[in-house]
C-alpha angles and dihedrals in degrees: 000000000000089000092052090049089050091051092054090047089068091063120096117259095241089059094045088053091047089053090044092056088056090047090051093051094044092053093045093051097040098049118062094185093049091049093047094049091045094053093040091053092049093048089050087062092048098259126133125209093267093058097049101034091107089057091071092065092040091059089057092049087054088064100041096048092057097084091055092046092048104037108008139083115293114277126224113272123185125190135223117197094359084157088079087061096047089049093054092045095050089054087056091240125148115238130225111203114203112197127173126213088277127129115328112337093174087063093052093060095040089050091052094047092050099047107026112022143252120014130171119205129201116233138171109238113242112252094227115077098218091050092045089055091051096048094046097051093040092055095046107103140132112304093358119103125173121219118200124227092261135104089262089053093052089050091051092052092048091050091052092051094050088053090057096255130127134257130193132207140172102231095185089064112108105247126216118275111286096023097086149038133225112262135158119271114181090343096308129096111258128180102247130194117246093194096091096056093042092052092053094047095047094046098037087234131166114250116218131180119222145162134175114235117214106233120222120265095014093291091146131257141302117215108209114201124199130183124240103237115231131344122325110258114254090218112087095217093049091046091051089050091049092050092050092048093053089046091054088052093055095046090052087058088068116002089168089073100044119112095239092170092069112112093240095162099050122122115258122265124233119305116281102180 
């Protein structure tokens, strides 16, 4: 499998994105359950099929760009509001990046590691051993570490923050049972992680919102950075509601690149931490 991925990594990004568009539409047309969830989630946010049509192809690009990001040459990554990062680093503060399933979140972490320094990202280990080995080795690169969704992973992230480094999370990912609270997301109750806010409070870290926009015709990515206004609420439910509200705002910047097919409103699985 790694050999196949390395072969795809040699392809230019425009071609990979073109192939991804085909993959996205094939998946959308072939799976009634995926198509239904995609359209229902978009409708919950107030979007009709015409608005999110482009997101069908973008979901496929998310898959086919992975070999290039994991095994290929570095891609072009541009920044918007990078001064927010520089300011936090100049103050010696750790940074908690919150990124929804929007655009290319792999590029966001890689871009930070390449330009600014060490970052640790939270990930859910693959269930199959062969895939776990591929993912773990592929993501291992200079200044970029991965922390699993375990107690050890949480400690790893907290240690990084206290050292003035950055961590990254996908807060619109459904956490395991016992690691979240129910909070509104586009007007519907969704099980939402509490970890991001707790990390920020315990480490006294700066919270920044970020997402990697996929630029047209494979020209690379633009990481858009936004501030978290005000302090992080001490109450877990209020903090989760705030996180969801900020994720909604990012998604509304570009609903055409959100992963609408993600099962955001599912009930959590068994406890992992």
